[in-house]
C-alpha positions, 0 to 999 in steps of 0.5 A, spaced: 803 533 652 804 527 658 811 530 659 815 535 654 823 536 654 823 545 654 831 546 654 837 542 656 844 543 656 851 543 660 856 549 662 861 551 666 859 557 670 865 564 671 867 564 679 860 568 683 855 567 677 848 568 680 842 566 678 835 568 680 830 568 675 823 564 677 821 559 671 815 557 668 818 548 668 821 544 672 828 545 671 833 538 675 840 541 676 847 535 676 852 537 679 859 535 675 864 539 678 866 545 682 862 547 687 855 552 689 849 554 693 841 553 692 836 556 696 829 555 695 824 555 700 827 558 706 833 553 706 840 554 702 844 548 701 852 548 699 852 543 693 858 538 689 859 533 684 855 528 686 848 532 687 842 535 684 837 539 686 830 541 682 827 549 681 819 548 681 815 553 677 814 560 679 817 558 685 824 564 688 830 562 688 837 563 687 843 559 686 850 560 684 857 558 682 863 558 688 868 564 688 874 559 687 872 553 685 866 554 679 861 548 678 860 545 672 853 543 671 847 539 666 841 540 667 833 538 663 828 543 663 821 540 662 813 541 663 807 537 662 802 535 665 805 529 669 811 534 670 809 534 677 808 527 678 814 524 675 819 530 679 816 526 685 817 519 682 824 521 682 824 523 689 823 530 689 818 535 693 817 541 695 820 539 702 826 535 699 829 539 693 836 536 693 837 529 692 843 525 691 844 523 683 846 517 679 853 516 676 855 522 672 856 518 665 849 515 666 846 523 666 851 526 660 849 519 656 842 522 655 843 529 656 849 528 650 843 524 646 838 530 646 843 535 644 846 530 638 838 531 635 837 538 636 835 540 629 828 541 628 823 536 626 818 532 628 822 525 629 827 529 633 822 532 638 820 524 639 827 523 639 828 528 645 822 526 648 824 519 648 831 521 652 829 525 657 823 520 659 830 515 659 833 519 664 827 520 668 826 513 668 833 513 670 832 518 677 826 515 679 830 508 679 835 511 683 831 514 688 828 507 689 834 503 690 837 508 696 829 509 698 830 501 700 836 501 703 835 507 708 827 504 709 825 505 715 817 506 719 814 511 717 811 514 723 806 521 721 804 525 726 797 527 725 790 522 725 788 519 718 782 524 718 786 530 719 790 527 713 784 525 709 781 532 710 787 536 708 787 531 701 780 532 700 782 540 700 787 538 696 783 536 690 777 540 691 782 545 689 786 542 684 782 536 681 782 540 674 790 540 673 791 532 672 793 531 678 794 524 681 795 520 687 802 521 688 801 529 687 796 528 693 800 524 698 807 528 696 803 535 697 800 533 704 807 530 705 805 522 706 806 516 702 801 513 697 800 507 701 798 511 707 794 516 703 790 509 701 790 506 708 787 513 711 782 514 705 779 507 706 779 507 714 775 514 714 771 513 708 772 505 706 774 506 699 781 508 696 784 515 695 784 514 687 776 512 687 775 518 691 778 522 686 775 519 680 768 520 684 769 527 685 771 529 678 765 524 676 760 528 679 763 535 678 763 532 670 756 531 671 753 538 673 758 541 668 754 536 663 747 538 665 747 544 667 752 548 661 752 548 654 760 545 654 762 540 649 764 533 652 772 535 650 770 542 654 768 537 660 773 533 660 779 538 660 774 541 666 775 535 670 783 534 668 782 528 663 786 530 656 784 524 653 777 523 652 775 517 650 779 515 658 774 520 660 768 517 656 769 510 659 770 512 666 764 516 666 760 510 663 763 506 669 761 511 674 753 512 672 753 507 668 750 510 662 753 514 656 755 521 656 749 523 651 744 517 655 746 521 662 745 528 659 738 525 655 736 522 662 737 527 666 733 532 662 727 527 661 727 527 669 727 534 671 721 535 666 717 529 667 719 532 676 716 539 673 710 536 671 709 533 677 710 539 680 705 543 675 700 538 675 700 535 682 695 530 684 
């Protein structure tokens, strides 16, 4: 799924309670009362109400409650194709793990809604997912408001060619994971707008067009050099939706997946014949 709730809850921790178990999902904690600390990425933060922190999947972390005034927090754990991008839209990144949180009442409103529909059913699955998305939307809106209040001209340390090179390396390594432009920009530490302007300057195309072109050429190669099905090829280049993949492929090459494969096979046979029967 694009995004799915794994777990949610609220807890008043005992004094000195510590957790240091890496998780395989994203988790956002909201500090509601008391105090505690969070250590990740070589940094440690002392946290109090009005702050939130994110745990990235499979990252070494430690967080714990204060000895004299242990914290109470709420949390949401989620994963999915869009999880990384949504975390970024909420303001988080590997370099920004702690942020001010929205009003507690707003957070608890949606978490309580999720908890009130905990019985297993298809309908409740959808309700929990809907409330998760609404909560993430509130976090994204909160981040946008804070960013607008504190916006300053961005200055980057390196030339556009360096950022384009780093972006291409990241695309080559992760194109099959369903990444988007926000993921690429976040990974190299620049804004989406600057990433696109860098690609336009260096390559004469947007970062989005480069990403799509790269995926389509990888897909075309798999289509004619392997026996993978269309679904397998689609998944191999980061598309969960085969219809979206097929439309993107046809737009790029001007023909359907089936016609492309047939055309390539015919051209290969023609070239072989020309080699075998020189004039």
